[in-house]
N, C-alpha and C positions, 0 to 999 in steps of 0.2 A: 347217848343218854336220852332216855324217854322223858317226855314232859306230860303232865296231866293238868288239864284246864277245865274248870267247872263253870258251866254256863247256866245261870238261873233265869227262868221265865215264869214268874209267879210261884206256884207250888211244885214246879217240876223243871226239867231242863235236860241238858246233855252234859256228858263228861267226855272230853276229847282226850284220847291217848295218842300222843304225837311222837313219831320216831323220824329220824332223818335230819337232813340239813335244810337250810333256807331254800335251796333250789330243788330238792327232792324230798318232800315230806310224805310220810305215810300216816294216815289218820284213821282211827276207829272211833265212832261216836256211840257211847252207851247212853240209853235213855234212863232217867232217874226221876223219882218224885218223892216228896216228903211223906213219911208214914204217920202213924198214930199209935196210941196204946203201947208206948215203950219202944217203938221203932222210929228211929230218926229219919232214915231214908231207905228206899228200895231201889236197887240198880239191876237192870235186866241185861242179859247177854245171851248169845246163841247157846242152845242146849247141847248141841253135838259138835264134835270136832269136824265132821264132814260139812255141816252147814257153815261153820267158821271158815274152814279152808277154802270152800268154794267162793265165798264172798270176799275173803281177804287173803289172796295167795301170798302176799308179802309177809304175812304172819302165820303161814301154814305150820301146823304142828305146835303152835305156841299159845293156843287159846287160854288154857288155865294159867300159864305163866304170866300172860299179859293181864288177864282178869284179876288175878291175885295181887299183882303189883299195883294196878289201878285202884283196887278196893282198899288196900292198905294205905296208899297215899291219900285217898279221900278221907279215910278214917282219921289218919294222923292230922290232916289239915282242918277238918270240919267238926269232928266229934271224937277227940282223943280219948275220952272216957268210955266210948262205946266199944262193943265187940262185933266181930263179923260173924254172921250166921248164914251158912250156905244152904241153898235149896236148889231145886232143878231149874237152871237158867236164871236164877235170881240170887243176889247177895243182899242181905239186910244189915244195916247198921243199927244195932239194938243197944238199949241201955245196959251198961256194964255194972 
């Protein structure tokens, strides 16, 4: 079971997507920052499967599966009334 951990440093931070056990963890860190004008937060992720697969071979072929699971978990925990808006390499949590 994957775990999502949100780390805040001022108006931005990272979101850790963690898979594995205590002794063998696989972690991907997404960068995020607070938005404005109806956007609660902006989360960046690699734009292509090739870029993702090269950097994270443990998650090869699962880029959008992981990104969608992470984004939905963050939305549910931090801004349940928001909606997810997908753009190229970015997901926005916007006012719903």
